[in-house]
PDB file with SEQRES, HELIX, SHEET and CRYST1 records, atoms N, CA, C and O in Angstrom:
SEQRES   1 A   84  ALA ILE SER CYS VAL ALA ASP ALA LEU ARG CYS ASN ASP          
SEQRES   2 A   84  ALA LEU GLU ASP LEU ASN LEU SER ALA THR ALA ILE GLY          
SEQRES   3 A   84  ASN PHE LYS ASP ILE PRO SER LEU ALA ARG LEU PRO GLN          
SEQRES   4 A   84  LEU THR SER LEU ALA LEU SER ASP PRO HIS PHE GLY GLU          
SEQRES   5 A   84  SER ARG VAL CYS SER LEU CYS ASN TYR ARG THR TYR LEU          
SEQRES   6 A   84  ILE PHE HIS LEU PRO ARG LEU ALA VAL LEU ASP THR LEU          
SEQRES   7 A   84  ALA VAL THR ASN ASP ALA                                      
HELIX    1 AA1 PHE A   28  ASP A   30  5                                   3    
HELIX    2 AA2 ILE A   31  LEU A   34  1                                   4    
HELIX    3 AA3 ARG A   54  SER A   57  5                                   4    
HELIX    4 AA4 TYR A   61  HIS A   68  1                                   8    
SHEET    1 AA1 4 ASP A  17  ASN A  19  0                                        
SHEET    2 AA1 4 SER A  42  ALA A  44  1                                        
SHEET    3 AA1 4 VAL A  74  LEU A  75  1                                        
SHEET    4 AA1 4 LEU A  78  ALA A  79 -1                                        
SHEET    1 AA2 2 SER A  46  ASP A  47  0                                        
SHEET    2 AA2 2 GLY A  51  GLU A  52 -1                                        
CRYST1    1.000    1.000    1.000  90.00  90.00  90.00 P 1           1          
ATOM      1  N   ALA A   1      76.067  89.359  99.072  1.00  0.00           N  
ATOM      2  CA  ALA A   1      77.391  89.963  98.857  1.00  0.00           C  
ATOM      3  C   ALA A   1      77.575  91.206  99.730  1.00  0.00           C  
ATOM      4  O   ALA A   1      76.603  91.910 100.006  1.00  0.00           O  
ATOM      5  N   ILE A   2      78.715  91.465 100.135  1.00  0.00           N  
ATOM      6  CA  ILE A   2      79.023  92.722 100.936  1.00  0.00           C  
ATOM      7  C   ILE A   2      78.911  93.947  99.976  1.00  0.00           C  
ATOM      8  O   ILE A   2      79.563  94.000  98.933  1.00  0.00           O  
ATOM      9  N   SER A   3      78.103  94.874 100.354  1.00  0.00           N  
ATOM     10  CA  SER A   3      77.889  96.017  99.460  1.00  0.00           C  
ATOM     11  C   SER A   3      78.383  97.361 100.162  1.00  0.00           C  
ATOM     12  O   SER A   3      78.558  98.364  99.470  1.00  0.00           O  
ATOM     13  N   CYS A   4      78.585  97.378 101.399  1.00  0.00           N  
ATOM     14  CA  CYS A   4      79.072  98.533 102.098  1.00  0.00           C  
ATOM     15  C   CYS A   4      79.806  98.108 103.379  1.00  0.00           C  
ATOM     16  O   CYS A   4      79.574  97.011 103.886  1.00  0.00           O  
ATOM     17  N   VAL A   5      80.716  98.996 103.921  1.00  0.00           N  
ATOM     18  CA  VAL A   5      81.282  98.683 105.178  1.00  0.00           C  
ATOM     19  C   VAL A   5      80.829  99.630 106.246  1.00  0.00           C  
ATOM     20  O   VAL A   5      80.581  99.203 107.373  1.00  0.00           O  
ATOM     21  N   ALA A   6      80.715 100.848 105.953  1.00  0.00           N  
ATOM     22  CA  ALA A   6      80.209 101.924 106.891  1.00  0.00           C  
ATOM     23  C   ALA A   6      80.896 101.816 108.244  1.00  0.00           C  
ATOM     24  O   ALA A   6      82.111 101.992 108.343  1.00  0.00           O  
ATOM     25  N   ASP A   7      80.075 101.508 109.348  1.00  0.00           N  
ATOM     26  CA  ASP A   7      80.617 101.333 110.650  1.00  0.00           C  
ATOM     27  C   ASP A   7      80.678  99.857 111.102  1.00  0.00           C  
ATOM     28  O   ASP A   7      80.875  99.582 112.286  1.00  0.00           O  
ATOM     29  N   ALA A   8      80.518  98.967 110.215  1.00  0.00           N  
ATOM     30  CA  ALA A   8      80.523  97.512 110.490  1.00  0.00           C  
ATOM     31  C   ALA A   8      81.860  97.008 111.182  1.00  0.00           C  
ATOM     32  O   ALA A   8      81.857  96.022 111.919  1.00  0.00           O  
ATOM     33  N   LEU A   9      82.933  97.699 110.917  1.00  0.00           N  
ATOM     34  CA  LEU A   9      84.235  97.174 111.466  1.00  0.00           C  
ATOM     35  C   LEU A   9      84.774  98.225 112.485  1.00  0.00           C  
ATOM     36  O   LEU A   9      85.953  98.193 112.835  1.00  0.00           O  
ATOM     37  N   ARG A  10      83.981  99.066 112.912  1.00  0.00           N  
ATOM     38  CA  ARG A  10      84.341 100.162 113.852  1.00  0.00           C  
ATOM     39  C   ARG A  10      85.116  99.619 115.093  1.00  0.00           C  
ATOM     40  O   ARG A  10      86.083 100.252 115.516  1.00  0.00           O  
ATOM     41  N   CYS A  11      84.717  98.473 115.678  1.00  0.00           N  
ATOM     42  CA  CYS A  11      85.300  98.014 116.926  1.00  0.00           C  
ATOM     43  C   CYS A  11      86.478  97.091 116.769  1.00  0.00           C  
ATOM     44  O   CYS A  11      86.950  96.480 117.728  1.00  0.00           O  
ATOM     45  N   ASN A  12      86.939  97.002 115.559  1.00  0.00           N  
ATOM     46  CA  ASN A  12      88.119  96.103 115.277  1.00  0.00           C  
ATOM     47  C   ASN A  12      89.401  96.903 115.205  1.00  0.00           C  
ATOM     48  O   ASN A  12      89.995  97.031 114.134  1.00  0.00           O  
ATOM     49  N   ASP A  13      89.812  97.412 116.269  1.00  0.00           N  
ATOM     50  CA  ASP A  13      90.897  98.418 116.388  1.00  0.00           C  
ATOM     51  C   ASP A  13      92.234  97.595 116.013  1.00  0.00           C  
ATOM     52  O   ASP A  13      93.205  98.168 115.518  1.00  0.00           O  
ATOM     53  N   ALA A  14      92.216  96.267 116.273  1.00  0.00           N  
ATOM     54  CA  ALA A  14      93.498  95.557 116.076  1.00  0.00           C  
ATOM     55  C   ALA A  14      93.635  94.969 114.623  1.00  0.00           C  
ATOM     56  O   ALA A  14      94.634  94.330 114.294  1.00  0.00           O  
ATOM     57  N   LEU A  15      92.591  95.213 113.775  1.00  0.00           N  
ATOM     58  CA  LEU A  15      92.577  94.649 112.430  1.00  0.00           C  
ATOM     59  C   LEU A  15      93.682  95.198 111.569  1.00  0.00           C  
ATOM     60  O   LEU A  15      93.697  96.403 111.316  1.00  0.00           O  
ATOM     61  N   GLU A  16      94.585  94.408 111.115  1.00  0.00           N  
ATOM     62  CA  GLU A  16      95.776  94.797 110.299  1.00  0.00           C  
ATOM     63  C   GLU A  16      95.555  94.365 108.799  1.00  0.00           C  
ATOM     64  O   GLU A  16      96.028  95.059 107.900  1.00  0.00           O  
ATOM     65  N   ASP A  17      94.902  93.321 108.551  1.00  0.00           N  
ATOM     66  CA  ASP A  17      94.798  92.888 107.103  1.00  0.00           C  
ATOM     67  C   ASP A  17      93.372  92.601 106.801  1.00  0.00           C  
ATOM     68  O   ASP A  17      92.743  91.807 107.500  1.00  0.00           O  
ATOM     69  N   LEU A  18      92.802  93.253 105.723  1.00  0.00           N  
ATOM     70  CA  LEU A  18      91.366  93.124 105.351  1.00  0.00           C  
ATOM     71  C   LEU A  18      91.348  92.818 103.839  1.00  0.00           C  
ATOM     72  O   LEU A  18      91.958  93.491 103.008  1.00  0.00           O  
ATOM     73  N   ASN A  19      90.576  91.718 103.560  1.00  0.00           N  
ATOM     74  CA  ASN A  19      90.375  91.461 102.122  1.00  0.00           C  
ATOM     75  C   ASN A  19      88.915  91.592 101.823  1.00  0.00           C  
ATOM     76  O   ASN A  19      88.080  90.840 102.326  1.00  0.00           O  
ATOM     77  N   LEU A  20      88.613  92.595 100.964  1.00  0.00           N  
ATOM     78  CA  LEU A  20      87.273  92.879 100.524  1.00  0.00           C  
ATOM     79  C   LEU A  20      87.130  92.620  99.040  1.00  0.00           C  
ATOM     80  O   LEU A  20      86.245  93.169  98.382  1.00  0.00           O  
ATOM     81  N   SER A  21      87.959  91.827  98.547  1.00  0.00           N  
ATOM     82  CA  SER A  21      87.921  91.555  97.057  1.00  0.00           C  
ATOM     83  C   SER A  21      86.634  90.798  96.778  1.00  0.00           C  
ATOM     84  O   SER A  21      86.070  90.116  97.634  1.00  0.00           O  
ATOM     85  N   ALA A  22      86.192  90.957  95.507  1.00  0.00           N  
ATOM     86  CA  ALA A  22      85.006  90.232  94.878  1.00  0.00           C  
ATOM     87  C   ALA A  22      83.761  90.664  95.739  1.00  0.00           C  
ATOM     88  O   ALA A  22      82.875  89.830  95.920  1.00  0.00           O  
ATOM     89  N   THR A  23      83.657  91.828  96.238  1.00  0.00           N  
ATOM     90  CA  THR A  23      82.514  92.298  97.055  1.00  0.00           C  
ATOM     91  C   THR A  23      81.752  93.215  96.035  1.00  0.00           C  
ATOM     92  O   THR A  23      82.232  93.522  94.944  1.00  0.00           O  
ATOM     93  N   ALA A  24      80.548  93.616  96.473  1.00  0.00           N  
ATOM     94  CA  ALA A  24      79.713  94.619  95.751  1.00  0.00           C  
ATOM     95  C   ALA A  24      80.012  96.010  96.115  1.00  0.00           C  
ATOM     96  O   ALA A  24      79.277  96.900  95.686  1.00  0.00           O  
ATOM     97  N   ILE A  25      81.051  96.295  96.887  1.00  0.00           N  
ATOM     98  CA  ILE A  25      81.432  97.607  97.184  1.00  0.00           C  
ATOM     99  C   ILE A  25      81.710  98.376  95.862  1.00  0.00           C  
ATOM    100  O   ILE A  25      82.663  98.034  95.162  1.00  0.00           O  
ATOM    101  N   GLY A  26      80.932  99.365  95.519  1.00  0.00           N  
ATOM    102  CA  GLY A  26      81.059 100.036  94.325  1.00  0.00           C  
ATOM    103  C   GLY A  26      81.264 101.487  94.265  1.00  0.00           C  
ATOM    104  O   GLY A  26      81.177 102.082  93.191  1.00  0.00           O  
ATOM    105  N   ASN A  27      81.537 102.096  95.386  1.00  0.00           N  
ATOM    106  CA  ASN A  27      81.862 103.515  95.339  1.00  0.00           C  
ATOM    107  C   ASN A  27      82.803 103.823  96.470  1.00  0.00           C  
ATOM    108  O   ASN A  27      83.145 102.961  97.280  1.00  0.00           O  
ATOM    109  N   PHE A  28      83.226 105.100  96.510  1.00  0.00           N  
ATOM    110  CA  PHE A  28      84.273 105.587  97.457  1.00  0.00           C  
ATOM    111  C   PHE A  28      83.739 105.856  98.933  1.00  0.00           C  
ATOM    112  O   PHE A  28      84.527 105.981  99.871  1.00  0.00           O  
ATOM    113  N   LYS A  29      82.405 105.936  99.084  1.00  0.00           N  
ATOM    114  CA  LYS A  29      81.824 106.399 100.311  1.00  0.00           C  
ATOM    115  C   LYS A  29      82.322 105.624 101.586  1.00  0.00           C  
ATOM    116  O   LYS A  29      82.358 106.175 102.686  1.00  0.00           O  
ATOM    117  N   ASP A  30      82.704 104.318 101.387  1.00  0.00           N  
ATOM    118  CA  ASP A  30      83.080 103.535 102.512  1.00  0.00           C  
ATOM    119  C   ASP A  30      84.564 103.615 102.921  1.00  0.00           C  
ATOM    120  O   ASP A  30      84.965 103.215 104.014  1.00  0.00           O  
ATOM    121  N   ILE A  31      85.310 104.129 102.026  1.00  0.00           N  
ATOM    122  CA  ILE A  31      86.829 104.147 102.170  1.00  0.00           C  
ATOM    123  C   ILE A  31      87.164 105.057 103.462  1.00  0.00           C  
ATOM    124  O   ILE A  31      87.971 104.582 104.261  1.00  0.00           O  
ATOM    125  N   PRO A  32      86.639 106.259 103.716  1.00  0.00           N  
ATOM    126  CA  PRO A  32      86.983 106.961 104.861  1.00  0.00           C  
ATOM    127  C   PRO A  32      86.695 106.199 106.173  1.00  0.00           C  
ATOM    128  O   PRO A  32      87.401 106.384 107.165  1.00  0.00           O  
ATOM    129  N   SER A  33      85.687 105.370 106.172  1.00  0.00           N  
ATOM    130  CA  SER A  33      85.394 104.582 107.419  1.00  0.00           C  
ATOM    131  C   SER A  33      86.490 103.589 107.641  1.00  0.00           C  
ATOM    132  O   SER A  33      86.705 103.232 108.799  1.00  0.00           O  
ATOM    133  N   LEU A  34      87.183 103.119 106.694  1.00  0.00           N  
ATOM    134  CA  LEU A  34      88.381 102.234 106.869  1.00  0.00           C  
ATOM    135  C   LEU A  34      89.529 102.961 107.604  1.00  0.00           C  
ATOM    136  O   LEU A  34      90.285 102.362 108.369  1.00  0.00           O  
ATOM    137  N   ALA A  35      89.617 104.199 107.352  1.00  0.00           N  
ATOM    138  CA  ALA A  35      90.640 105.036 107.944  1.00  0.00           C  
ATOM    139  C   ALA A  35      90.547 105.105 109.526  1.00  0.00           C  
ATOM    140  O   ALA A  35      91.483 105.547 110.193  1.00  0.00           O  
ATOM    141  N   ARG A  36      89.430 104.667 110.060  1.00  0.00           N  
ATOM    142  CA  ARG A  36      89.254 104.623 111.509  1.00  0.00           C  
ATOM    143  C   ARG A  36      89.831 103.281 112.035  1.00  0.00           C  
ATOM    144  O   ARG A  36      89.775 103.069 113.246  1.00  0.00           O  
ATOM    145  N   LEU A  37      90.317 102.473 111.303  1.00  0.00           N  
ATOM    146  CA  LEU A  37      91.018 101.246 111.764  1.00  0.00           C  
ATOM    147  C   LEU A  37      92.496 101.548 111.864  1.00  0.00           C  
ATOM    148  O   LEU A  37      93.219 101.526 110.868  1.00  0.00           O  
ATOM    149  N   PRO A  38      92.940 101.834 113.093  1.00  0.00           N  
ATOM    150  CA  PRO A  38      94.264 102.394 113.283  1.00  0.00           C  
ATOM    151  C   PRO A  38      95.479 101.417 112.954  1.00  0.00           C  
ATOM    152  O   PRO A  38      96.593 101.890 112.730  1.00  0.00           O  
ATOM    153  N   GLN A  39      95.252 100.095 112.931  1.00  0.00           N  
ATOM    154  CA  GLN A  39      96.300  99.180 112.691  1.00  0.00           C  
ATOM    155  C   GLN A  39      96.228  98.593 111.145  1.00  0.00           C  
ATOM    156  O   GLN A  39      97.037  97.748 110.763  1.00  0.00           O  
ATOM    157  N   LEU A  40      95.307  99.056 110.392  1.00  0.00           N  
ATOM    158  CA  LEU A  40      95.061  98.494 109.041  1.00  0.00           C  
ATOM    159  C   LEU A  40      96.240  98.919 108.212  1.00  0.00           C  
ATOM    160  O   LEU A  40      96.472 100.107 107.992  1.00  0.00           O  
ATOM    161  N   THR A  41      97.013  97.895 107.736  1.00  0.00           N  
ATOM    162  CA  THR A  41      98.212  98.120 106.905  1.00  0.00           C  
ATOM    163  C   THR A  41      98.185  97.447 105.610  1.00  0.00           C  
ATOM    164  O   THR A  41      98.977  97.744 104.715  1.00  0.00           O  
ATOM    165  N   SER A  42      97.189  96.444 105.481  1.00  0.00           N  
ATOM    166  CA  SER A  42      97.027  95.586 104.245  1.00  0.00           C  
ATOM    167  C   SER A  42      95.516  95.584 103.866  1.00  0.00           C  
ATOM    168  O   SER A  42      94.657  95.229 104.672  1.00  0.00           O  
ATOM    169  N   LEU A  43      95.244  95.984 102.647  1.00  0.00           N  
ATOM    170  CA  LEU A  43      93.831  95.998 102.224  1.00  0.00           C  
ATOM    171  C   LEU A  43      93.804  95.480 100.722  1.00  0.00           C  
ATOM    172  O   LEU A  43      94.570  95.885  99.847  1.00  0.00           O  
ATOM    173  N   ALA A  44      92.916  94.627 100.569  1.00  0.00           N  
ATOM    174  CA  ALA A  44      92.686  94.116  99.156  1.00  0.00           C  
ATOM    175  C   ALA A  44      91.242  94.347  98.726  1.00  0.00           C  
ATOM    176  O   ALA A  44      90.309  93.929  99.411  1.00  0.00           O  
ATOM    177  N   LEU A  45      91.073  94.977  97.655  1.00  0.00           N  
ATOM    178  CA  LEU A  45      89.821  95.102  96.954  1.00  0.00           C  
ATOM    179  C   LEU A  45      89.845  94.349  95.629  1.00  0.00           C  
ATOM    180  O   LEU A  45      88.811  94.113  95.005  1.00  0.00           O  
ATOM    181  N   SER A  46      91.095  93.968  95.205  1.00  0.00           N  
ATOM    182  CA  SER A  46      91.418  93.214  94.035  1.00  0.00           C  
ATOM    183  C   SER A  46      92.391  92.117  94.446  1.00  0.00           C  
ATOM    184  O   SER A  46      93.447  92.425  94.998  1.00  0.00           O  
ATOM    185  N   ASP A  47      92.072  90.841  94.197  1.00  0.00           N  
ATOM    186  CA  ASP A  47      92.888  89.698  94.629  1.00  0.00           C  
ATOM    187  C   ASP A  47      92.830  88.750  93.424  1.00  0.00           C  
ATOM    188  O   ASP A  47      91.771  88.460  92.868  1.00  0.00           O  
ATOM    189  N   PRO A  48      94.102  88.257  93.033  1.00  0.00           N  
ATOM    190  CA  PRO A  48      94.031  87.314  91.896  1.00  0.00           C  
ATOM    191  C   PRO A  48      93.318  85.994  92.125  1.00  0.00           C  
ATOM    192  O   PRO A  48      92.898  85.299  91.200  1.00  0.00           O  
ATOM    193  N   HIS A  49      93.204  85.687  93.427  1.00  0.00           N  
ATOM    194  CA  HIS A  49      92.436  84.441  93.772  1.00  0.00           C  
ATOM    195  C   HIS A  49      90.883  84.618  93.773  1.00  0.00           C  
ATOM    196  O   HIS A  49      90.115  83.697  93.493  1.00  0.00           O  
ATOM    197  N   PHE A  50      90.528  85.744  94.075  1.00  0.00           N  
ATOM    198  CA  PHE A  50      89.000  85.964  94.337  1.00  0.00           C  
ATOM    199  C   PHE A  50      88.347  86.985  93.387  1.00  0.00           C  
ATOM    200  O   PHE A  50      87.120  87.011  93.291  1.00  0.00           O  
ATOM    201  N   GLY A  51      89.082  87.779  92.723  1.00  0.00           N  
ATOM    202  CA  GLY A  51      88.512  88.839  91.766  1.00  0.00           C  
ATOM    203  C   GLY A  51      88.541  90.145  92.304  1.00  0.00           C  
ATOM    204  O   GLY A  51      89.182  90.378  93.329  1.00  0.00           O  
ATOM    205  N   GLU A  52      87.858  91.083  91.662  1.00  0.00           N  
ATOM    206  CA  GLU A  52      87.806  92.515  91.998  1.00  0.00           C  
ATOM    207  C   GLU A  52      86.460  92.863  92.590  1.00  0.00           C  
ATOM    208  O   GLU A  52      85.430  92.259  92.289  1.00  0.00           O  
ATOM    209  N   SER A  53      86.518  93.866  93.448  1.00  0.00           N  
ATOM    210  CA  SER A  53      85.271  94.533  93.925  1.00  0.00           C  
ATOM    211  C   SER A  53      84.836  95.524  92.835  1.00  0.00           C  
ATOM    212  O   SER A  53      85.642  95.903  91.985  1.00  0.00           O  
ATOM    213  N   ARG A  54      83.609  95.928  92.860  1.00  0.00           N  
ATOM    214  CA  ARG A  54      83.188  96.854  91.855  1.00  0.00           C  
ATOM    215  C   ARG A  54      83.910  98.181  91.872  1.00  0.00           C  
ATOM    216  O   ARG A  54      84.090  98.819  90.835  1.00  0.00           O  
ATOM    217  N   VAL A  55      84.331  98.601  93.084  1.00  0.00           N  
ATOM    218  CA  VAL A  55      85.008  99.941  93.220  1.00  0.00           C  
ATOM    219  C   VAL A  55      86.297  99.944  92.406  1.00  0.00           C  
ATOM    220  O   VAL A  55      86.811 101.012  92.073  1.00  0.00           O  
ATOM    221  N   CYS A  56      86.807  98.808  92.092  1.00  0.00           N  
ATOM    222  CA  CYS A  56      88.149  98.757  91.355  1.00  0.00           C  
ATOM    223  C   CYS A  56      87.978  99.320  89.932  1.00  0.00           C  
ATOM    224  O   CYS A  56      88.973  99.662  89.292  1.00  0.00           O  
ATOM    225  N   SER A  57      86.767  99.420  89.438  1.00  0.00           N  
ATOM    226  CA  SER A  57      86.598  99.957  88.078  1.00  0.00           C  
ATOM    227  C   SER A  57      86.519 101.460  88.037  1.00  0.00           C  
ATOM    228  O   SER A  57      86.453 102.019  86.942  1.00  0.00           O  
ATOM    229  N   LEU A  58      86.520 102.200  89.236  1.00  0.00           N  
ATOM    230  CA  LEU A  58      86.401 103.598  89.312  1.00  0.00           C  
ATOM    231  C   LEU A  58      87.791 104.197  88.989  1.00  0.00           C  
ATOM    232  O   LEU A  58      88.834 103.620  89.296  1.00  0.00           O  
ATOM    233  N   CYS A  59      87.748 105.297  88.398  1.00  0.00           N  
ATOM    234  CA  CYS A  59      88.999 105.939  87.986  1.00  0.00           C  
ATOM    235  C   CYS A  59      89.816 106.330  89.198  1.00  0.00           C  
ATOM    236  O   CYS A  59      89.279 106.918  90.137  1.00  0.00           O  
ATOM    237  N   ASN A  60      91.078 106.023  89.201  1.00  0.00           N  
ATOM    238  CA  ASN A  60      92.033 106.332  90.234  1.00  0.00           C  
ATOM    239  C   ASN A  60      91.657 105.794  91.534  1.00  0.00           C  
ATOM    240  O   ASN A  60      91.850 106.474  92.541  1.00  0.00           O  
ATOM    241  N   TYR A  61      91.144 104.649  91.602  1.00  0.00           N  
ATOM    242  CA  TYR A  61      90.661 104.102  92.936  1.00  0.00           C  
ATOM    243  C   TYR A  61      91.903 103.895  93.909  1.00  0.00           C  
ATOM    244  O   TYR A  61      91.843 104.173  95.107  1.00  0.00           O  
ATOM    245  N   ARG A  62      92.986 103.404  93.310  1.00  0.00           N  
ATOM    246  CA  ARG A  62      94.211 103.182  94.170  1.00  0.00           C  
ATOM    247  C   ARG A  62      94.793 104.473  94.711  1.00  0.00           C  
ATOM    248  O   ARG A  62      95.302 104.505  95.831  1.00  0.00           O  
ATOM    249  N   THR A  63      94.727 105.477  93.970  1.00  0.00           N  
ATOM    250  CA  THR A  63      95.232 106.785  94.416  1.00  0.00           C  
ATOM    251  C   THR A  63      94.367 107.249  95.555  1.00  0.00           C  
ATOM    252  O   THR A  63      94.864 107.699  96.587  1.00  0.00           O  
ATOM    253  N   TYR A  64      93.064 107.137  95.364  1.00  0.00           N  
ATOM    254  CA  TYR A  64      92.126 107.575  96.369  1.00  0.00           C  
ATOM    255  C   TYR A  64      92.333 106.724  97.661  1.00  0.00           C  
ATOM    256  O   TYR A  64      92.332 107.308  98.744  1.00  0.00           O  
ATOM    257  N   LEU A  65      92.494 105.493  97.607  1.00  0.00           N  
ATOM    258  CA  LEU A  65      92.642 104.687  98.754  1.00  0.00           C  
ATOM    259  C   LEU A  65      93.962 104.982  99.473  1.00  0.00           C  
ATOM    260  O   LEU A  65      93.993 105.038 100.703  1.00  0.00           O  
ATOM    261  N   ILE A  66      95.028 105.166  98.739  1.00  0.00           N  
ATOM    262  CA  ILE A  66      96.299 105.547  99.397  1.00  0.00           C  
ATOM    263  C   ILE A  66      96.268 106.870 100.037  1.00  0.00           C  
ATOM    264  O   ILE A  66      96.908 107.085 101.067  1.00  0.00           O  
ATOM    265  N   PHE A  67      95.509 107.811  99.432  1.00  0.00           N  
ATOM    266  CA  PHE A  67      95.383 109.188 100.046  1.00  0.00           C  
ATOM    267  C   PHE A  67      94.592 109.132 101.319  1.00  0.00           C  
ATOM    268  O   PHE A  67      94.967 109.806 102.278  1.00  0.00           O  
ATOM    269  N   HIS A  68      93.492 108.356 101.399  1.00  0.00           N  
ATOM    270  CA  HIS A  68      92.659 108.259 102.590  1.00  0.00           C  
ATOM    271  C   HIS A  68      93.223 107.238 103.607  1.00  0.00           C  
ATOM    272  O   HIS A  68      92.865 107.326 104.781  1.00  0.00           O  
ATOM    273  N   LEU A  69      94.034 106.332 103.241  1.00  0.00           N  
ATOM    274  CA  LEU A  69      94.621 105.317 104.169  1.00  0.00           C  
ATOM    275  C   LEU A  69      96.094 105.374 104.000  1.00  0.00           C  
ATOM    276  O   LEU A  69      96.678 104.464 103.413  1.00  0.00           O  
ATOM    277  N   PRO A  70      96.734 106.418 104.496  1.00  0.00           N  
ATOM    278  CA  PRO A  70      98.185 106.629 104.376  1.00  0.00           C  
ATOM    279  C   PRO A  70      98.953 105.578 105.106  1.00  0.00           C  
ATOM    280  O   PRO A  70     100.145 105.503 104.807  1.00  0.00           O  
ATOM    281  N   ARG A  71      98.487 104.735 106.026  1.00  0.00           N  
ATOM    282  CA  ARG A  71      99.222 103.754 106.709  1.00  0.00           C  
ATOM    283  C   ARG A  71      99.332 102.414 105.922  1.00  0.00           C  
ATOM    284  O   ARG A  71     100.011 101.488 106.366  1.00  0.00           O  
ATOM    285  N   LEU A  72      98.667 102.329 104.769  1.00  0.00           N  
ATOM    286  CA  LEU A  72      98.707 101.069 104.043  1.00  0.00           C  
ATOM    287  C   LEU A  72     100.116 100.833 103.564  1.00  0.00           C  
ATOM    288  O   LEU A  72     100.789 101.721 103.042  1.00  0.00           O  
ATOM    289  N   ALA A  73     100.538  99.592 103.765  1.00  0.00           N  
ATOM    290  CA  ALA A  73     101.839  99.102 103.250  1.00  0.00           C  
ATOM    291  C   ALA A  73     101.648  98.179 102.069  1.00  0.00           C  
ATOM    292  O   ALA A  73     102.531  98.037 101.223  1.00  0.00           O  
ATOM    293  N   VAL A  74     100.425  97.519 102.018  1.00  0.00           N  
ATOM    294  CA  VAL A  74     100.091  96.649 100.970  1.00  0.00           C  
ATOM    295  C   VAL A  74      98.647  96.978 100.570  1.00  0.00           C  
ATOM    296  O   VAL A  74      97.720  97.092 101.372  1.00  0.00           O  
ATOM    297  N   LEU A  75      98.557  97.124  99.192  1.00  0.00           N  
ATOM    298  CA  LEU A  75      97.201  97.386  98.553  1.00  0.00           C  
ATOM    299  C   LEU A  75      97.041  96.423  97.440  1.00  0.00           C  
ATOM    300  O   LEU A  75      97.877  96.415  96.537  1.00  0.00           O  
ATOM    301  N   ASP A  76      95.966  95.555  97.431  1.00  0.00           N  
ATOM    302  CA  ASP A  76      95.653  94.703  96.355  1.00  0.00           C  
ATOM    303  C   ASP A  76      96.861  93.728  96.117  1.00  0.00           C  
ATOM    304  O   ASP A  76      97.164  93.424  94.963  1.00  0.00           O  
ATOM    305  N   THR A  77      97.537  93.245  97.168  1.00  0.00           N  
ATOM    306  CA  THR A  77      98.554  92.278  97.216  1.00  0.00           C  
ATOM    307  C   THR A  77      99.868  92.898  96.783  1.00  0.00           C  
ATOM    308  O   THR A  77     100.837  92.152  96.647  1.00  0.00           O  
ATOM    309  N   LEU A  78      99.977  94.111  96.569  1.00  0.00           N  
ATOM    310  CA  LEU A  78     101.178  94.810  96.057  1.00  0.00           C  
ATOM    311  C   LEU A  78     101.704  95.810  97.141  1.00  0.00           C  
ATOM    312  O   LEU A  78     100.908  96.489  97.789  1.00  0.00           O  
ATOM    313  N   ALA A  79     103.016  95.889  97.321  1.00  0.00           N  
ATOM    314  CA  ALA A  79     103.562  96.808  98.270  1.00  0.00           C  
ATOM    315  C   ALA A  79     103.296  98.296  97.853  1.00  0.00           C  
ATOM    316  O   ALA A  79     103.413  98.622  96.672  1.00  0.00           O  
ATOM    317  N   VAL A  80     102.960  99.142  98.760  1.00  0.00           N  
ATOM    318  CA  VAL A  80     102.786 100.483  98.478  1.00  0.00           C  
ATOM    319  C   VAL A  80     104.074 101.198  98.631  1.00  0.00           C  
ATOM    320  O   VAL A  80     104.655 101.086  99.710  1.00  0.00           O  
ATOM    321  N   THR A  81     104.621 101.954  97.646  1.00  0.00           N  
ATOM    322  CA  THR A  81     105.851 102.636  97.682  1.00  0.00           C  
ATOM    323  C   THR A  81     105.685 104.053  97.404  1.00  0.00           C  
ATOM    324  O   THR A  81     104.611 104.480  96.982  1.00  0.00           O  
ATOM    325  N   ASN A  82     106.754 104.859  97.630  1.00  0.00           N  
ATOM    326  CA  ASN A  82     106.683 106.229  97.425  1.00  0.00           C  
ATOM    327  C   ASN A  82     107.094 106.581  95.932  1.00  0.00           C  
ATOM    328  O   ASN A  82     107.181 107.751  95.561  1.00  0.00           O  
ATOM    329  N   ASP A  83     107.326 105.573  95.154  1.00  0.00           N  
ATOM    330  CA  ASP A  83     107.842 105.771  93.751  1.00  0.00           C  
ATOM    331  C   ASP A  83     106.667 106.401  92.982  1.00  0.00           C  
ATOM    332  O   ASP A  83     105.517 106.013  93.190  1.00  0.00           O  
ATOM    333  N   ALA A  84     106.953 107.382  92.087  1.00  0.00           N  
ATOM    334  CA  ALA A  84     106.038 108.129  91.246  1.00  0.00           C  
ATOM    335  C   ALA A  84     105.424 107.157  90.243  1.00  0.00           C  
ATOM    336  O   ALA A  84     104.608 107.559  89.414  1.00  0.00           O  
TER     337      ALA A  84                                                      
END                                                                             
């Protein structure tokens, strides 16, 4: 199972949609590395078809992701909005 991202996706500048659901990623340390993907607008760590990554159990993980990945339009198959 995938347990970290680190620099593994570094050369994928055109990557727009990434599904890391049901992986063993269990902490926030890999999230800033995803910010280096300039075209990433859709990310799933939780998907109804595949399940959740371990990181989804962390407190405020969606808020953390949206803060570090401000270009996201879709997170966990849901549209990201400015609504409070």
